[in-house]
C-alpha positions in Angstrom: -69.5 22.4 -39.4 -67.2 21.1 -36.7 -68.3 18.5 -33.8 -67.1 16.5 -30.7 -68.3 13.3 -29.1 -68.0 12.9 -25.1 -69.1 10.7 -22.9 -69.2 8.0 -25.2 -66.0 5.7 -23.7 -64.3 5.6 -27.5 -64.2 3.9 -31.3 -64.5 1.5 -32.9 -67.3 0.4 -30.7 -66.3 -3.2 -29.2 -69.4 -3.3 -27.4 -72.1 -0.6 -25.9 -75.2 0.7 -27.1 -73.9 4.7 -26.4 -70.9 3.5 -28.3 -72.0 1.9 -31.8 -74.5 4.8 -31.8 -71.9 7.6 -31.4 -70.0 5.4 -34.1 -72.7 5.4 -36.8 -73.4 8.9 -36.4 -69.7 10.0 -36.5 -69.9 8.0 -39.7 -72.9 9.1 -41.0 -71.6 12.8 -39.8 -68.5 12.6 -41.8 -69.8 11.3 -44.9 -71.9 14.5 -44.9 -68.9 17.1 -44.9 -68.9 17.1 -41.5 -66.0 17.1 -39.0 -66.1 14.9 -36.4 -63.8 14.6 -33.0 -64.7 11.4 -31.1 -63.0 11.5 -27.6 -62.0 7.7 -26.8 -60.5 6.1 -23.7 -57.3 4.6 -24.1 -58.5 1.3 -22.0 -61.1 0.9 -24.2 -59.4 1.0 -27.6 -55.8 -0.4 -26.6 -56.8 -3.3 -28.3 -59.3 -2.1 -31.0 -58.3 -2.3 -35.0 -57.7 0.4 -36.8 -60.4 2.5 -37.9 -60.6 4.9 -41.0 -63.5 6.8 -41.2 -64.1 8.9 -43.8 -63.8 12.7 -41.6 -63.7 11.3 -38.0 -60.9 11.6 -35.9 -60.3 9.9 -32.4 -59.2 11.9 -29.9 -57.3 10.1 -26.9 -58.0 11.8 -23.9 -56.2 10.6 -19.8 -59.0 8.9 -17.3 -58.9 7.2 -14.0 -59.8 3.6 -14.8 -62.3 3.0 -11.9 -66.0 2.4 -11.8 -67.4 6.1 -10.1 -64.2 8.2 -11.5 -63.8 6.8 -15.4 -66.3 8.6 -17.0 -66.9 11.8 -15.6 -62.7 12.6 -15.5 -62.6 11.6 -18.8 -65.7 14.1 -19.2 -63.7 16.9 -17.9 -60.4 16.3 -19.5 -62.1 15.8 -22.8 -64.5 18.4 -22.5 -61.3 20.9 -21.5 -59.6 20.1 -24.0 -62.6 20.2 -26.7 -62.8 24.2 -25.8 -59.5 25.3 -25.1 -57.4 23.1 -28.4 -60.1 21.5 -30.4 -62.7 24.9 -30.1 -66.0 23.1 -32.1 -68.8 24.7 -33.1 -70.8 21.3 -32.4 -70.4 20.1 -28.6 -72.0 16.4 -27.6 -72.3 15.0 -24.7 -73.6 11.2 -24.7 -75.4 10.2 -21.4 -76.7 12.0 -18.4 -73.6 11.3 -16.2 -71.4 13.2 -18.9 -73.7 16.0 -19.1 -72.8 16.7 -14.9 -70.3 18.7 -16.9 -72.2 20.5 -19.5 -72.2 23.9 -17.9 -68.6 24.3 -18.5 -68.8 25.0 -22.2 -71.7 27.4 -21.5 -69.7 29.4 -19.3 -66.1 29.4 -20.7 -67.2 28.5 -24.9 -70.5 30.7 -25.6 -69.5 30.1 -29.1 -70.6 26.7 -29.4 -73.1 24.9 -29.4 -74.0 22.1 -26.4 -76.4 18.9 -27.1 -76.8 15.8 -24.6 -78.0 12.8 -26.3 -80.4 11.5 -22.6 -79.6 7.7 -23.7 -81.1 5.4 -20.7 -82.2 6.8 -17.2 -79.3 4.9 -15.9 -80.0 6.0 -11.9 -82.1 3.2 -12.8 -79.2 0.6 -12.9 -79.1 -2.2 -9.9 -74.9 -1.5 -10.2 -75.0 2.5 -8.6 -75.3 2.9 -5.0 -76.9 5.9 -3.3 -74.0 8.3 -4.2 -73.6 8.0 -8.0 -77.6 7.8 -8.2 -77.6 11.4 -6.8 -75.1 12.2 -9.5 -77.0 10.4 -11.8 -80.2 12.5 -11.0 -78.9 15.5 -10.9 -77.1 14.7 -14.5 -80.5 13.9 -15.9 -81.2 17.7 -14.4 -78.4 19.3 -16.5 -79.1 17.1 -19.7 -82.5 19.4 -19.8 -81.2 22.4 -18.5 -77.6 23.2 -19.7 -78.0 21.8 -23.7 -79.3 24.2 -26.6 -81.0 21.0 -27.6 -81.4 17.7 -25.6 -82.5 14.6 -28.0 -84.2 11.8 -26.8 -83.6 8.1 -28.0 -86.7 7.1 -27.3 -90.4 8.7 -27.0 -90.7 7.3 -23.5 -87.4 8.9 -22.0 -88.7 12.0 -24.1 -92.2 12.2 -21.8 -89.9 11.4 -18.5 -88.0 15.1 -19.5 -91.6 16.3 -19.9 -92.8 15.1 -16.8 -89.8 14.7 -14.7 -88.2 18.3 -15.3 -90.8 20.4 -17.8 -88.8 19.9 -19.9 -89.2 19.7 -23.7 -86.7 17.5 -26.4 -86.5 16.0 -29.5 -86.9 12.4 -30.3 -84.6 11.1 -32.3 -84.2 7.2 -31.6 -81.0 5.2 -32.4 -80.5 4.0 -35.3 -79.0 0.6 -37.0 -77.7 0.1 -40.7 -79.3 -3.4 -42.9 -76.4 -6.3 -42.9 -75.2 -8.4 -45.7 -75.0 -11.8 -45.5 -73.5 -13.6 -42.8 -71.7 -16.6 -43.2 -71.3 -20.0 -40.6 -67.9 -20.3 -39.9 -68.0 -18.2 -36.4 -70.4 -20.4 -34.7 -68.1 -23.1 -34.9 -65.1 -22.2 -31.7 -69.0 -21.9 -29.7 -70.6 -25.3 -30.6 -73.2 -23.3 -32.1 -75.7 -24.4 -35.8 -77.5 -22.4 -37.1 -81.6 -21.5 -36.3 -80.6 -23.7 -33.1 -79.6 -21.2 -30.6 -81.3 -18.2 -28.5 -78.6 -15.6 -28.1 -79.1 -12.7 -25.8 -76.1 -9.8 -26.7 -75.1 -7.7 -24.1 -73.1 -6.1 -21.1 -73.3 -8.6 -17.9 -74.8 -6.3 -15.5 -77.9 -7.0 -13.3 -80.4 -4.7 -14.9 -79.8 -6.1 -18.5 -81.6 -9.6 -17.1 -79.4 -12.5 -18.4 -79.8 -13.9 -14.7 -83.8 -14.3 -15.2 -83.1 -15.3 -18.7 -81.1 -18.4 -17.5 -83.3 -19.4 -15.0 -86.4 -19.3 -17.8 -84.7 -21.7 -20.1 -83.2 -23.7 -17.6 -87.0 -24.3 -16.5 -88.0 -24.4 -20.3 -85.4 -27.5 -20.7 -87.3 -29.2 -17.7 -90.8 -28.4 -19.2 -90.2 -29.7 -22.7 -86.6 -31.2 -22.5 -87.8 -33.0 -26.2 -88.6 -29.2 -27.6 -85.7 -27.7 -26.9 -82.6 -30.9 -26.7 -81.2 -29.6 -30.1 -81.3 -25.7 -29.4 -78.6 -23.9 -26.8 -78.5 -20.6 -24.9 -75.6 -18.1 -26.3 -75.3 -14.9 -24.6 -72.6 -12.8 -25.4 -71.2 -10.1 -23.8 -69.3 -9.8 -20.4 -68.3 -7.6 -17.6 -68.0 -3.6 -17.6 -67.4 -3.1 -13.5 -69.6 -6.5 -12.8 -67.3 -9.0 -11.9 -69.0 -10.5 -9.3 -72.3 -10.8 -11.1 -70.5 -12.0 -14.5 -69.1 -15.2 -12.1 -72.8 -15.9 -11.2 -73.8 -16.1 -14.5 -71.3 -18.1 -14.9 -71.9 -20.5 -12.0 -75.8 -20.9 -12.6 -75.0 -22.4 -16.1 -71.6 -24.0 -14.9 -73.0 -28.1 -15.3 -75.6 -26.7 -18.1 -74.2 -27.9 -21.4 -76.8 -25.9 -23.5 -75.5 -22.7 -22.0 -72.4 -21.3 -23.8 -70.7 -18.2 -22.8 -69.0 -16.3 -25.8 -68.0 -13.7 -23.7 -67.2 -9.8 -25.7 -67.6 -10.4 -29.6 -67.5 -7.9 -32.8 -67.1 -7.6 -36.3 -68.2 -10.4 -39.0 -68.2 -12.6 -35.3 -70.8 -10.8 -33.6 -72.7 -10.6 -36.9 -72.6 -14.2 -37.8 -74.6 -14.8 -34.2 -76.8 -12.4 -34.6 -77.6 -13.4 -38.5 -78.0 -17.2 -37.5 -79.6 -17.0 -33.9 -83.1 -18.7 -34.3 -84.5 -16.3 -32.1 -82.8 -13.1 -30.4 -84.3 -12.6 -26.1 -83.4 -8.8 -24.0 -84.5 -9.3 -21.1 -83.8 -5.9 -19.5 -85.1 -4.4 -16.9 -84.7 -0.8 -17.8 -83.5 0.4 -21.6 -83.0 3.7 -23.5 -83.5 2.5 -27.1 -82.0 -1.2 -27.2 -79.5 -1.2 -30.1 -79.2 -5.2 -29.6 -82.9 -5.5 -30.3 -82.1 -3.4 -33.7 -79.0 -4.8 -34.8 -81.1 -9.0 -34.8 -83.9 -6.4 -36.0 -81.8 -5.5 -39.2 -80.5 -9.2 -39.4 -84.3 -10.4 -40.4 -83.7 -12.2 -36.5 -87.5 -12.5 -34.8 -86.7 -10.6 -30.6 -88.6 -11.7 -27.9 -88.5 -8.7 -25.1 -89.4 -8.0 -22.0 -92.4 -5.6 -21.8 -90.8 -2.7 -20.5 -92.2 0.4 -22.4 -88.9 1.1 -24.6 -89.0 -2.5 -25.6 -92.4 -1.6 -26.3 -92.2 1.1 -28.7 -90.1 -1.1 -31.1 -92.3 -4.5 -30.9 -95.7 -4.2 -30.9 -96.6 -8.0 -31.5 -97.7 -9.6 -28.1 -95.8 -12.8 -29.1 -93.2 -11.5 -29.0 -93.0 -9.7 -24.9 -92.9 -11.5 -21.9 -93.5 -9.7 -18.2 -90.4 -8.5 -17.3 -88.8 -10.0 -14.7 -91.1 -13.1 -14.5 -89.2 -16.5 -15.4 -92.2 -18.1 -15.8 -93.7 -15.7 -18.4 -90.2 -15.9 -20.7 -90.0 -19.5 -20.0 -93.9 -19.9 -21.7 -92.9 -18.0 -24.9 -89.2 -19.2 -25.8 -91.7 -22.3 -25.3 -94.4 -21.4 -27.6 -92.2 -19.5 -30.0 -90.1 -22.1 -30.8 -92.9 -24.6 -31.5 -94.2 -22.2 -34.5 -91.4 -22.1 -37.3 -93.9 -20.0 -39.4 -94.1 -17.5 -36.9 -90.3 -16.6 -36.2 -89.8 -16.3 -40.1 -92.7 -13.6 -40.8 -91.5 -12.1 -37.7 -87.9 -11.9 -39.2 -89.1 -10.8 -42.4 -91.1 -8.5 -40.3 -88.3 -6.9 -38.4 -85.8 -6.1 -41.6 -88.5 -4.1 -42.7 -89.4 -2.0 -40.4 -86.3 -1.3 -39.0 -84.9 -0.5 -42.4 -88.5 2.2 -41.7 -88.7 3.6 -38.7 -84.4 3.2 -37.6 -82.5 4.0 -40.7 -79.6 6.7 -40.5 -80.2 8.7 -43.2 -83.1 9.6 -41.8 -81.5 9.6 -38.1 -78.4 12.0 -39.5 -80.4 14.2 -41.3 -82.4 14.8 -38.3 -79.4 15.9 -35.8 -77.3 18.0 -38.8 -81.0 20.2 -38.7 -81.1 20.1 -35.6 -77.4 21.3 -35.4 -77.5 23.7 -37.8 -80.7 25.5 -35.9 -78.5 25.4 -32.6 -75.9 27.6 -34.4 -78.7 30.3 -35.6 -80.8 30.3 -33.0 -79.8 32.0 -30.1 -82.1 29.2 -27.3 -82.6 30.3 -23.3 -80.4 28.2 -21.0 -83.8 27.6 -19.1 -86.1 25.9 -22.0 -84.7 23.7 -24.0 -87.1 24.4 -27.7 -88.4 20.5 -29.6 -88.2 22.1 -33.5 
């Protein structure tokens, strides 16, 4: 099959859960003998290292690099390119925003089968204003209505689609690859030591909760300075049209030498940051199925997460959950966990085994290919996405 991926910023994935998902999925589809086209935005890939993936081609199409026009303009131009030039068998949109244009191939390229992966309820994100939230809500409806098949990356999103739009979707989660050993060299520029720092790796946008984590960390340090005196908080990530918010975060940690901002990291450096952390903390208020949590688990690291439903699909041990948005709850859990080395070690071992079993790309790829093949055989009605 020839498969076009549209909606992501591009590959390789310097950052972004959707981009990582698309890169991994494209690689696996290519290794299974399918031809994959990944549409990309020039601004995102301009400093990216050259990448060779079997049967995967990156197609750069124009966009307008602004907060509100970037995604939709790129999706529109990429859709037209796919319909009239690439002519794929499958056009696969990633995200509810890009799915606003999923009707175009239904009209202009009826031979192609249209898929949408519902990655997250984006309209809940604080960075969007009322107009953007309206269109993101509309995008949810189009994701469920115009696709031959809609994929939900979490069971809570699957249930959301059923409750809100009476749409049946197919659950296929995000995946992760198990890494090998990691070194320590990448830690040196940031003054970090193995097992002596807490890690957050994320886009720095308000709903990810970095401000809660900084406040909780500083509160925990005041509560028990002796316990945390040799530890640091490392925040990995940067702005995505959120420069003011990032400046606020830096201001919060400006005089605190225990807080380290690394900016964006990728490749071996990011892997080393994951693999040597004492604990990953993910304080997000809204998620699809967070790849950063899966990445830390794949590295055999314990993870402490907010108690939103999507996190609880991954983490079941109450020791590793805290009340969403609560500085006190997060601070308490940090102190309790760092005082229990045996619990952290056993949780890390369990996490690695868990992701290998439940979030394995081999299984995910097979499920996706099966949906593609079934879609090509069956004429699904436009108003009734089918669960297979």
